[in-house]
GUKEVO-619595 format. One record per residue (C-alpha): residue number from 1; residue in one letter; chain; y, z, x. Coordinates in Angstrom, 2 decimals. Layout:
// residues N
{NUM,'A','A',{Y,Z,X}},
...
***
This chain:
// residues 329
{1,'M','A',{13.32,14.07,-42.15}},
{2,'K','A',{10.86,15.97,-39.96}},
{3,'T','A',{12.16,18.29,-37.26}},
{4,'A','A',{11.16,17.25,-33.74}},
{5,'P','A',{8.59,19.52,-32.07}},
{6,'A','A',{10.21,22.17,-29.88}},
{7,'S','A',{8.66,20.70,-26.74}},
{8,'V','A',{10.14,17.27,-27.48}},
{9,'Q','A',{13.49,18.77,-28.39}},
{10,'S','A',{13.67,20.99,-25.32}},
{11,'L','A',{12.70,18.12,-23.02}},
{12,'C','A',{15.36,15.90,-24.59}},
{13,'E','A',{17.98,18.59,-24.15}},
{14,'G','A',{17.02,19.03,-20.51}},
{15,'V','A',{17.15,15.29,-19.83}},
{16,'R','A',{20.51,14.88,-21.58}},
{17,'A','A',{21.86,17.79,-19.52}},
{18,'G','A',{20.89,15.88,-16.38}},
{19,'D','A',{18.38,18.49,-15.21}},
{20,'R','A',{16.40,16.75,-12.46}},
{21,'R','A',{13.28,18.87,-12.96}},
{22,'T','A',{13.14,17.96,-16.65}},
{23,'V','A',{13.72,14.30,-15.80}},
{24,'A','A',{10.82,14.44,-13.34}},
{25,'K','A',{8.60,16.23,-15.86}},
{26,'T','A',{9.33,13.64,-18.56}},
{27,'I','A',{8.53,10.75,-16.22}},
{28,'T','A',{5.28,12.51,-15.23}},
{29,'L','A',{4.34,12.70,-18.92}},
{30,'L','A',{5.02,8.97,-19.34}},
{31,'E','A',{2.84,8.17,-16.32}},
{32,'S','A',{0.00,10.45,-17.45}},
{33,'T','A',{-3.41,9.00,-18.23}},
{34,'R','A',{-4.06,11.87,-20.67}},
{35,'P','A',{-3.39,10.55,-24.20}},
{36,'D','A',{-1.81,13.80,-25.43}},
{37,'R','A',{0.60,14.05,-22.50}},
{38,'A','A',{1.45,10.34,-22.62}},
{39,'A','A',{2.10,10.63,-26.37}},
{40,'L','A',{4.48,13.54,-25.75}},
{41,'G','A',{6.30,11.47,-23.14}},
{42,'Q','A',{6.64,8.56,-25.56}},
{43,'A','A',{7.97,10.88,-28.27}},
{44,'V','A',{10.64,12.14,-25.88}},
{45,'L','A',{11.51,8.59,-24.85}},
{46,'E','A',{11.87,7.47,-28.47}},
{47,'A','A',{14.30,10.31,-29.11}},
{48,'L','A',{16.29,9.42,-26.00}},
{49,'V','A',{16.71,5.69,-26.72}},
{50,'P','A',{20.23,6.06,-28.22}},
{51,'D','A',{21.34,7.65,-24.92}},
{52,'T','A',{20.13,4.75,-22.75}},
{53,'G','A',{21.63,1.48,-21.57}},
{54,'N','A',{24.80,2.66,-19.87}},
{55,'A','A',{23.70,2.53,-16.22}},
{56,'I','A',{24.00,-0.32,-13.77}},
{57,'R','A',{20.44,-1.48,-13.05}},
{58,'A','A',{19.78,-3.02,-9.65}},
{59,'G','A',{16.51,-4.15,-8.08}},
{60,'I','A',{16.09,-4.44,-4.32}},
{61,'T','A',{13.33,-6.31,-2.53}},
{62,'G','A',{12.49,-7.81,0.84}},
{63,'T','A',{9.57,-8.33,3.16}},
{64,'P','A',{7.96,-5.25,4.77}},
{65,'G','A',{10.01,-4.06,7.75}},
{66,'V','A',{13.32,-5.37,6.47}},
{67,'G','A',{14.55,-1.81,5.99}},
{68,'K','A',{14.58,-1.45,2.20}},
{69,'S','A',{14.38,2.34,2.08}},
{70,'T','A',{17.02,2.76,4.80}},
{71,'F','A',{19.29,0.31,2.99}},
{72,'I','A',{18.79,2.02,-0.36}},
{73,'E','A',{19.57,5.40,1.18}},
{74,'A','A',{22.77,4.03,2.74}},
{75,'L','A',{23.79,2.43,-0.56}},
{76,'G','A',{22.89,5.58,-2.50}},
{77,'L','A',{24.95,7.77,-0.18}},
{78,'H','A',{27.88,5.37,-0.52}},
{79,'L','A',{27.68,5.61,-4.32}},
{80,'V','A',{27.40,9.40,-4.28}},
{81,'E','A',{30.52,9.53,-2.11}},
{82,'R','A',{32.26,7.50,-4.82}},
{83,'G','A',{31.36,10.21,-7.33}},
{84,'L','A',{28.51,8.33,-8.99}},
{85,'R','A',{25.10,9.72,-9.92}},
{86,'V','A',{22.26,7.62,-8.52}},
{87,'A','A',{18.57,7.42,-9.45}},
{88,'V','A',{16.12,5.63,-7.16}},
{89,'L','A',{12.79,4.49,-8.56}},
{90,'A','A',{10.73,3.48,-5.56}},
{91,'V','A',{7.58,1.67,-6.64}},
{92,'D','A',{5.04,3.07,-4.19}},
{93,'P','A',{1.80,1.27,-3.21}},
{94,'S','A',{-1.27,3.08,-4.52}},
{95,'S','A',{-4.12,3.88,-2.17}},
{96,'P','A',{-6.85,1.24,-2.59}},
{97,'V','A',{-9.43,4.00,-2.00}},
{98,'T','A',{-8.25,6.93,-4.12}},
{99,'G','A',{-5.75,5.17,-6.37}},
{100,'G','A',{-3.23,7.85,-5.42}},
{101,'S','A',{0.31,7.07,-4.39}},
{102,'I','A',{1.38,7.21,-0.77}},
{103,'L','A',{4.71,8.67,-1.96}},
{104,'G','A',{6.57,8.23,1.27}},
{105,'D','A',{10.04,7.39,-0.01}},
{106,'K','A',{11.33,10.94,-0.33}},
{107,'T','A',{10.37,11.40,3.31}},
{108,'R','A',{12.17,8.20,4.29}},
{109,'M','A',{15.29,9.07,2.27}},
{110,'E','A',{15.76,12.67,3.37}},
{111,'R','A',{19.56,12.64,3.35}},
{112,'L','A',{19.82,11.09,-0.11}},
{113,'A','A',{17.11,13.41,-1.48}},
{114,'R','A',{19.26,16.41,-0.57}},
{115,'E','A',{22.21,15.15,-2.62}},
{116,'E','A',{22.71,16.94,-5.95}},
{117,'R','A',{23.95,13.73,-7.58}},
{118,'A','A',{20.85,11.75,-6.56}},
{119,'F','A',{17.31,11.61,-7.94}},
{120,'I','A',{14.45,9.89,-6.12}},
{121,'R','A',{11.18,9.17,-7.87}},
{122,'P','A',{8.36,7.39,-6.05}},
{123,'S','A',{6.03,5.94,-8.69}},
{124,'P','A',{2.43,4.97,-7.89}},
{125,'S','A',{1.77,1.35,-8.78}},
{126,'G','A',{-1.71,2.13,-10.06}},
{127,'G','A',{-2.85,-1.35,-9.07}},
{128,'S','A',{-0.74,-3.00,-11.77}},
{129,'L','A',{0.55,-6.53,-11.41}},
{130,'G','A',{2.46,-7.01,-8.18}},
{131,'G','A',{2.61,-3.29,-7.44}},
{132,'V','A',{5.15,-2.58,-10.16}},
{133,'A','A',{4.45,0.77,-11.81}},
{134,'Q','A',{3.40,0.41,-15.42}},
{135,'R','A',{6.00,2.94,-16.54}},
{136,'T','A',{8.92,1.99,-14.30}},
{137,'R','A',{10.89,0.70,-17.27}},
{138,'E','A',{10.39,3.95,-19.17}},
{139,'A','A',{11.42,5.95,-16.09}},
{140,'M','A',{14.59,3.85,-15.87}},
{141,'L','A',{15.49,4.69,-19.48}},
{142,'V','A',{14.91,8.41,-18.89}},
{143,'C','A',{17.27,8.28,-15.91}},
{144,'E','A',{19.89,6.52,-18.01}},
{145,'A','A',{19.57,9.15,-20.74}},
{146,'A','A',{20.08,11.79,-18.03}},
{147,'G','A',{23.48,10.28,-17.29}},
{148,'F','A',{22.78,8.52,-14.00}},
{149,'D','A',{25.40,5.84,-13.43}},
{150,'V','A',{23.23,3.61,-11.25}},
{151,'V','A',{19.46,3.07,-11.21}},
{152,'L','A',{18.08,1.39,-8.08}},
{153,'I','A',{14.52,0.03,-8.18}},
{154,'E','A',{12.79,-0.70,-4.89}},
{155,'T','A',{9.82,-3.07,-4.91}},
{156,'V','A',{6.91,-3.06,-2.49}},
{157,'G','A',{8.05,-6.55,-1.52}},
{158,'I','A',{4.77,-8.35,-2.06}},
{159,'G','A',{3.01,-10.40,-4.73}},
{160,'Q','A',{4.58,-10.64,-8.16}},
{161,'S','A',{6.49,-7.35,-7.94}},
{162,'E','A',{9.77,-9.18,-7.40}},
{163,'V','A',{9.36,-11.11,-10.66}},
{164,'S','A',{8.55,-7.94,-12.57}},
{165,'V','A',{11.49,-5.98,-11.17}},
{166,'A','A',{13.90,-8.90,-11.64}},
{167,'S','A',{12.91,-8.87,-15.32}},
{168,'M','A',{14.20,-5.31,-15.82}},
{169,'V','A',{17.48,-5.18,-13.87}},
{170,'D','A',{21.03,-6.50,-14.16}},
{171,'F','A',{21.38,-7.39,-10.48}},
{172,'F','A',{18.53,-8.45,-8.19}},
{173,'L','A',{19.16,-8.16,-4.46}},
{174,'V','A',{16.99,-9.72,-1.74}},
{175,'L','A',{17.19,-8.26,1.76}},
{176,'L','A',{16.66,-10.55,4.75}},
{177,'Q','A',{15.83,-9.96,8.41}},
{178,'P','A',{18.05,-11.36,11.17}},
{179,'G','A',{16.08,-14.43,12.23}},
{180,'A','A',{15.48,-18.02,11.25}},
{181,'G','A',{14.23,-19.58,8.07}},
{182,'D','A',{12.19,-18.87,4.97}},
{183,'E','A',{8.84,-19.50,6.63}},
{184,'L','A',{9.51,-16.96,9.36}},
{185,'Q','A',{10.47,-14.31,6.82}},
{186,'G','A',{7.76,-15.06,4.30}},
{187,'I','A',{10.20,-15.26,1.41}},
{188,'K','A',{9.29,-17.76,-1.27}},
{189,'K','A',{11.78,-20.10,-2.85}},
{190,'G','A',{10.93,-18.63,-6.26}},
{191,'V','A',{12.10,-15.19,-5.16}},
{192,'L','A',{15.39,-16.61,-3.89}},
{193,'E','A',{15.90,-18.32,-7.25}},
{194,'L','A',{15.64,-14.91,-8.93}},
{195,'A','A',{18.26,-13.38,-6.65}},
{196,'D','A',{21.80,-12.50,-7.70}},
{197,'G','A',{22.69,-11.74,-4.09}},
{198,'L','A',{21.25,-11.93,-0.57}},
{199,'V','A',{21.98,-9.47,2.22}},
{200,'V','A',{20.98,-9.85,5.86}},
{201,'N','A',{20.22,-6.28,6.91}},
{202,'K','A',{20.28,-4.82,10.45}},
{203,'A','A',{23.51,-6.66,11.32}},
{204,'D','A',{24.35,-4.33,14.19}},
{205,'D','A',{24.30,-4.13,18.00}},
{206,'D','A',{22.38,-6.96,19.65}},
{207,'Q','A',{21.23,-8.35,16.26}},
{208,'R','A',{24.72,-8.88,14.91}},
{209,'A','A',{24.98,-12.49,16.10}},
{210,'A','A',{21.48,-13.33,14.84}},
{211,'A','A',{22.33,-11.76,11.48}},
{212,'E','A',{25.45,-13.89,11.16}},
{213,'R','A',{23.46,-17.05,12.00}},
{214,'T','A',{20.89,-16.13,9.36}},
{215,'R','A',{23.63,-15.44,6.84}},
{216,'S','A',{25.17,-18.87,7.47}},
{217,'E','A',{21.78,-20.63,7.23}},
{218,'Y','A',{20.95,-19.01,3.92}},
{219,'A','A',{24.43,-19.66,2.55}},
{220,'R','A',{23.94,-23.36,3.22}},
{221,'A','A',{20.42,-23.33,1.78}},
{222,'M','A',{21.41,-21.47,-1.40}},
{223,'A','A',{24.19,-23.99,-2.05}},
{224,'L','A',{21.42,-26.56,-2.65}},
{225,'L','A',{19.71,-24.48,-5.35}},
{226,'R','A',{20.79,-24.52,-8.96}},
{227,'P','A',{22.57,-21.23,-9.72}},
{228,'A','A',{20.80,-18.90,-12.14}},
{229,'S','A',{24.07,-18.32,-13.98}},
{230,'P','A',{27.00,-20.67,-14.55}},
{231,'S','A',{29.26,-17.63,-14.26}},
{232,'W','A',{28.11,-16.54,-10.83}},
{233,'E','A',{27.98,-18.11,-7.38}},
{234,'L','A',{25.30,-16.35,-5.35}},
{235,'P','A',{26.78,-14.63,-2.28}},
{236,'V','A',{25.06,-14.17,1.08}},
{237,'L','A',{26.27,-11.07,2.93}},
{238,'A','A',{25.48,-9.22,6.14}},
{239,'A','A',{25.24,-5.44,6.41}},
{240,'S','A',{23.87,-2.62,8.49}},
{241,'A','A',{22.10,0.22,6.74}},
{242,'R','A',{22.09,2.14,10.03}},
{243,'T','A',{25.86,2.06,10.61}},
{244,'G','A',{26.96,1.57,7.01}},
{245,'A','A',{28.90,-1.61,7.85}},
{246,'G','A',{29.07,-3.97,4.88}},
{247,'I','A',{27.54,-1.54,2.37}},
{248,'D','A',{30.82,-1.27,0.45}},
{249,'A','A',{30.99,-5.06,0.19}},
{250,'V','A',{27.47,-5.13,-1.24}},
{251,'W','A',{28.42,-2.67,-3.98}},
{252,'D','A',{31.65,-4.54,-4.71}},
{253,'T','A',{29.49,-7.64,-5.18}},
{254,'V','A',{27.30,-5.83,-7.72}},
{255,'L','A',{30.41,-4.79,-9.64}},
{256,'A','A',{31.88,-8.32,-9.50}},
{257,'H','A',{28.60,-9.74,-10.83}},
{258,'R','A',{28.60,-7.23,-13.69}},
{259,'K','A',{32.19,-8.07,-14.59}},
{260,'A','A',{31.51,-11.82,-14.56}},
{261,'L','A',{28.35,-11.64,-16.68}},
{262,'T','A',{29.86,-9.13,-19.10}},
{263,'A','A',{32.83,-11.43,-19.68}},
{264,'S','A',{30.54,-14.41,-20.37}},
{265,'G','A',{28.18,-12.43,-22.60}},
{266,'E','A',{25.26,-13.14,-20.27}},
{267,'L','A',{24.63,-9.52,-19.35}},
{268,'D','A',{24.07,-8.53,-22.96}},
{269,'A','A',{21.89,-11.61,-23.53}},
{270,'R','A',{19.87,-10.83,-20.39}},
{271,'R','A',{19.16,-7.29,-21.56}},
{272,'R','A',{18.14,-8.46,-25.04}},
{273,'H','A',{15.77,-10.99,-23.51}},
{274,'Q','A',{14.34,-8.36,-21.16}},
{275,'A','A',{13.73,-5.96,-24.06}},
{276,'L','A',{11.78,-8.60,-26.00}},
{277,'A','A',{9.78,-9.58,-22.92}},
{278,'W','A',{8.98,-5.91,-22.36}},
{279,'M','A',{7.77,-5.55,-25.95}},
{280,'W','A',{5.38,-8.49,-25.63}},
{281,'S','A',{4.10,-7.31,-22.25}},
{282,'L','A',{3.21,-3.99,-23.90}},
{283,'V','A',{1.48,-5.88,-26.73}},
{284,'D','A',{-0.55,-7.81,-24.13}},
{285,'E','A',{-1.37,-4.56,-22.34}},
{286,'G','A',{-2.47,-2.93,-25.59}},
{287,'L','A',{-4.63,-5.87,-26.61}},
{288,'R','A',{-6.29,-5.95,-23.20}},
{289,'S','A',{-7.04,-2.23,-23.42}},
{290,'A','A',{-8.39,-2.53,-26.98}},
{291,'F','A',{-10.51,-5.51,-25.97}},
{292,'R','A',{-12.18,-3.77,-23.04}},
{293,'S','A',{-12.77,-0.55,-24.99}},
{294,'H','A',{-14.35,-2.35,-27.97}},
{295,'P','A',{-18.00,-1.14,-28.16}},
{296,'A','A',{-19.55,-4.59,-28.48}},
{297,'V','A',{-17.40,-6.01,-25.68}},
{298,'A','A',{-18.01,-3.03,-23.39}},
{299,'A','A',{-21.76,-3.39,-23.94}},
{300,'A','A',{-21.74,-7.10,-23.09}},
{301,'I','A',{-19.28,-7.27,-20.19}},
{302,'G','A',{-21.65,-6.21,-17.40}},
{303,'A','A',{-24.41,-8.68,-18.27}},
{304,'L','A',{-22.00,-11.55,-18.82}},
{305,'E','A',{-20.22,-10.90,-15.52}},
{306,'R','A',{-23.56,-11.04,-13.71}},
{307,'E','A',{-24.43,-14.30,-15.47}},
{308,'V','A',{-21.12,-15.85,-14.43}},
{309,'E','A',{-21.54,-14.65,-10.83}},
{310,'A','A',{-25.08,-16.09,-10.75}},
{311,'Q','A',{-23.78,-19.34,-12.29}},
{312,'K','A',{-26.12,-18.90,-15.26}},
{313,'A','A',{-23.16,-19.08,-17.62}},
{314,'T','A',{-19.77,-20.75,-17.36}},
{315,'P','A',{-16.66,-18.54,-17.41}},
{316,'A','A',{-15.54,-20.34,-20.58}},
{317,'A','A',{-18.83,-19.67,-22.38}},
{318,'A','A',{-18.83,-16.02,-21.32}},
{319,'A','A',{-15.23,-15.60,-22.47}},
{320,'R','A',{-16.07,-17.11,-25.88}},
{321,'R','A',{-18.99,-14.70,-26.33}},
{322,'L','A',{-16.79,-11.72,-25.47}},
{323,'L','A',{-14.04,-12.88,-27.84}},
{324,'T','A',{-16.58,-13.44,-30.60}},
{325,'A','A',{-17.93,-9.93,-30.10}},
{326,'F','A',{-14.41,-8.55,-30.27}},
{327,'L','A',{-13.38,-10.46,-33.40}},
{328,'E','A',{-16.55,-9.85,-35.42}},
{329,'V','A',{-16.04,-7.21,-38.07}},
***
């Protein structure tokens, strides 16, 4: 059996020791576009796999302005006070001009960022589907190997990001604004069907009554939807990230959900299904990359795209020609 390279071994030791700088460095390697650095990151991840899987994984989404970062900070602080170690992976929108990440979450979570038992990692989405960072799953595993008890994943709250995040967590939480109805909040029925819990945020001061009305409306509406799990009745709660009211009830709900799905065997089944789905998504990603980098395909793409745009060729015909070029030996 070959001895692991010193760099891999030292990185693994640092991650297992819970060193936040080593955790950050390993995630940076996984996100790197340089093949050698990405390969090193993958080697570290492979070695860390036996140390993963013990954290509670929770995804949090909601429309822009609902207060996701403030809520996550309040929840994170509550967990730290309970003696838990918390990692926050905040999927950050990439700049459409430079492709760089805005990376604003550490600024928005200043109090949590100062906690020794917390780790915050904004990840640039890189334009991937729905704004979900390509390596968010790998980052989650690194955090688990580092001994974090809870991993919170914040979505950008638009597009397909909710679906992607829901496919990698144990508990998926949707935050709601005090106010009326789905249409007003821009939340699709499909997103609500993915949810394991709903929380009306900003339930404080003059919005407390509106928050309670919204909570009641959604509770009635969710009763009409088929539950995602026969072992769990989806709760609708109200909380205030600003005052901390209701945050403990939210966490108790996460724990109750975990207990119910563990007892029924659904949690284990969910994780197995997620792992297989992840594998096939990586296969799709690899095939797409290999297809576009194939010399014959790369040489033909530009001309065929122009033909399709000029309506000189149908999309189907152009696709067949590209596939033929790719499959020819």
